[in-house]
N, C-alpha and C positions, 0 to 999 in steps of 0.2 A: 504494500500500500504506500502511496506517496506520503512522505513525512508531513508536508504542510496540510494535506487533506485530513490526515489523522489528527494532527494537533488542533486544527480548526474544529473538528468533531468533539475533541475533549474540551476545548474552550467553551463550546456551546452547552455542554453538560453543566458547567460551573457558572455560566453567564449570570444567572439570577443571584448568585452569591458573591460576585466580585466586589470586594470592598474598596473604597477609595483610600483607606489608611492602613493597608497591609504593608508591613515592613519588607516582606518578600516581593521579589519581582516575579510574579506568577506567569506561567506559560512556558513556551519553548525557550530554554536558556542557552543550549549549545546545539548547533546544527552540524552534524557530522556528514551530511550529504548522502545518506543511504536510504533506499526504500526499506520499508519495515514489513517483515514477516513474523518477527518475534519480539515481544515486549517483556521487560522485566520491571518489577516494582520493588521499592524499598523505602524505608523511612528516611534514611540519610544519604546525602550526596557526599561520599568519602571514597578514598582509594580502595578500601576493602570491598565496598559495594561495587565499585567500578570493575575491579578485577574479577569478581564473581559474575558480573554481567557479561564480561568478555568471554569467560569460560562457557557461559550458556549460549554464546553467539547471538546475543540480543542486539538489535539495531536501535532500540529506543528504551531508555531507562526513565521510569516515572518515579518521582520522589516527593515526599512531604516537605522535607527540609532541603532546599536547593543550594546553589552556589552563590547566588546574587541576592544580597540583602542591603536595602538602602543605597548608599553610595557604592558604586561598583568598584571592586578591587582591581589594581593593575594586574596584568597577566604575567606574573612573575612569582618566584618562591613556590610554596606548596600549592597556592591557587593556580599558578601557571602549570605546574606538573599535572594537576588533576585535569585541566582542560586539554593539555597536549595528549594525555593518555586517552581521553574520550575520542578525540579527533583521529588519533592514530589507529585506534581500534574500531572506528566507524560506529561509535555509540552516541546517539543524540541524547540530550538530557532535557526533561520537562519537569518543572517544579510547580507544586500547587500547595499553598500553605493554608491560610484561614478558610478559604472556600471548602477545603477538604475536611475541616472541623465542622463547618456549618451545614453542609448538605443534609437535607432531611431524609434521604434514602441511603446514600453511601458515605455519609459523614462519620467521623470517628465517634462523636457523642451519640448520634442517633443509633448507631449499631450497638454500642455498649449498652444503652438503655434497653433496646429490644432484646438483646441476648440475655439480659438479666431479668427478663420477664416484666419489665416496667412499661407503663403506658405514658407516652410522651404527651405532656400537657401544653407546653409552649417553649419558645426559645428562652435561653437564660444566659446571663453574663452581660458585661458592659466593658468591652475592650474597644477603646476609641469609638464609643457610642454604637458598637456592634454587638449583638447577642450571638456569641460564637458557640455556646453550649446549649444544653436542654434542661428543662425542669421536667421530671417524670415521676409518676406516682405508682405505688402498688395498690391493687384493689383493696387489700387488707394489710394492716401493719405486720411487719416481720421483725423478729429479733435482730439486733445489730450484728450478732455473730453469724446469723444465717446469710445476711446480705453480704458480709465480708467474704464468707465462704464462696458464695456465687461469683463474686468479683475476682477472687484469687483463682478459682477454677477457670474463669474466662481469660484472664490475662497471663496466667502462669507465673505470677509473682507472689512474694510474701508481702502483703500490704503493710504499710506503717499507719497505725490508727491512733488518732487523737480522740479518745472516747470521752467527750466532755458534755454530751447531751443525753437525751432520753434513750432508753434501751429499745423501744419499739419504733420501727422506722417505716414511714409511708411516703413522705415527700422528700425527693432527692434532687439535688442539682449536680450536673456533670459538665465539667470542662476539661477536655483531654490536655495532656502536656503540662505546661507550666501555668496553671490557672489559679494559683493560691491568692492572687490579688482579689478574687471574687468571694473570699470568705466573708467579708463584711456584708456583701449583697445577699449571700446565702442566709446569714443570720437575720438580716432585716426582712427577708422574704419568709421568715419563719419555717425554713426547711428543717427536716430532721437530720439530714446528712448531706455533706458536700463531698463529691468525689473528684479528684484531679490527679495529675501525674506526680508532681513534686512541689515542694514548698520551701519558703525561706524560714530561717531560724525564728524570726519574729512572729510567724504565724501560729506558733505554739500558744503564746499568751493571748493572741487575738481570738483564737478558737476557744481557749479556756474561759476568757472573760465574757464571751458571747454565749457560753453554754451550748456549743455546737460540736457535733461529731464531724470530724474530717478524716478522710482516708486518702493516703497517697499510694497510688497503685503503680507508679513508675512512669516517667515521661515517655520513654520508648514504648513500653508495653501498652499504654493507652492510645498510641498513635499508629499502631500497625493495621488497624481495622479498615480505615478508609482507603488507604492506598492499595491494599490487597483487593478490596471490593471493586475499586476502579479497574484494576487489571482484569479481574474476572468478568466484569461487565463488558469491557472492550473485546475480550477473547470471545465471548458469546455472541455479541452483536456484530462484530466485524470479522469473525472467523480467523483471529490471529492466535498465535501461540503465546502463552503467558506463564511466567514463573515468578513467585515471590521470593525475594532474597532476604533472609532473616539474619540480621547482624545486631543482636541485642547488646546494649551497653551496660545493663544492670542499673541504670540511673532513671 
């Protein structure tokens, strides 16, 4: 498939979610000039991921965390090595950041909620005036331990829990990745639990003083869902080969 035809197709999937204030430069980031028969997906644009994509003989790599953020870096040093490797191996790179968190079907947060048996109620969060997560409810309250068990089974991580709220959980806010800045909003929204990937040291006291349960399930682990789902969707709709590259960081 022609690269630009394919990337335009992907752009259209995320068009309703394209924010004006995303720090990432979303879309096609590196054009290696090859037609695409096989795509690979991964969370991070890094040499380990690139080498595995080359081993898989993929012509396009789709990632959540791309190479270009804010002001573009000069093509030198480690940044230059990464781009040279991609072009030499004929691998184009496509990055999609916040729209991949926000998408109501293949977004990280929507998938986490659905796989945990939750009913999505509305968007949640306030990142640059954008709701990038979801608020989701259980039909009936569940014990906190049961909710954490479901989350750990889903993500494959040992969650870090700040159990500072009620034991029976029904209303949950989810923001994948580094969403700890939304703890205050979760408390003011009277949620029973806030789930995100990682948090800052100061969030301990913020959660404690707000009487809010907070669970950190891993930045990487909470952001594998959307990019994998995107690859699976493209493979099905466009008859392309697809493989997900798992390079966990433990963070």
